[in-house]
C-alpha positions in Angstrom: -6.8 36.1 -35.1 -3.3 37.4 -35.3 -0.3 35.2 -35.6 0.7 35.8 -32.0 -2.7 34.7 -30.7 -2.6 31.5 -32.9 0.9 30.8 -31.6 -0.2 31.3 -28.1 -3.2 29.0 -28.6 -0.9 26.4 -30.2 1.5 26.5 -27.2 -1.4 26.1 -24.7 -2.6 23.1 -26.7 0.9 21.5 -26.4 0.8 22.1 -22.6 -2.7 20.6 -22.3 -1.4 17.6 -24.2 1.5 17.2 -21.8 -0.5 17.6 -18.7 -2.2 14.1 -18.6 1.0 12.5 -19.7 2.8 14.0 -16.6 0.5 11.8 -14.5 0.1 8.8 -16.7 3.8 8.2 -17.2 4.9 7.9 -13.5 1.8 5.8 -12.8 2.8 3.3 -15.5 6.4 3.3 -14.3 5.2 2.6 -10.7 3.0 -0.2 -12.0 6.1 -1.7 -13.8 8.2 -1.5 -10.6 5.5 -3.1 -8.5 5.1 -6.1 -11.0 8.7 -7.1 -11.4 7.8 -10.8 -11.2 6.0 -10.7 -14.6 7.5 -11.0 -18.0 6.0 -7.7 -19.1 8.0 -5.7 -16.6 10.6 -4.3 -19.1 8.0 -3.5 -21.8 5.7 -1.6 -19.4 8.8 0.2 -17.9 9.9 1.2 -21.4 6.4 2.5 -22.3 6.3 4.5 -19.0 9.7 6.0 -19.8 8.5 6.9 -23.3 5.4 8.6 -21.9 7.5 10.6 -19.5 9.9 11.7 -22.2 7.0 12.6 -24.5 5.5 14.7 -21.7 8.7 16.6 -21.2 9.1 17.2 -24.9 5.5 18.5 -25.3 5.9 20.8 -22.3 9.2 22.2 -23.7 7.6 22.7 -27.1 4.6 24.3 -25.6 6.6 26.7 -23.5 8.9 27.5 -26.4 5.9 28.3 -28.6 4.3 30.5 -25.9 7.5 32.4 -25.4 7.8 33.0 -29.1 4.3 34.3 -29.2 4.7 36.6 -26.2 8.2 37.9 -26.7 8.6 38.0 -30.5 9.5 41.4 -32.0 6.4 41.4 -34.3 3.5 43.5 -32.7 
């Protein structure tokens, strides 16, 4: 496989890693906001925020890698 195909595959893997986190993060945050009466509220909220941030970072990294594979000057 050429380097562009490997970079494209790597970018797709990053996006597939970000996809479930895009749904899990808001669900965890919703759970934290619905259970404000417990002592674990802030910990669960912080975990949800961390999952959401990780999702955005992975999606950005995946798109950046895919753009590098598609639009790099090397044929």
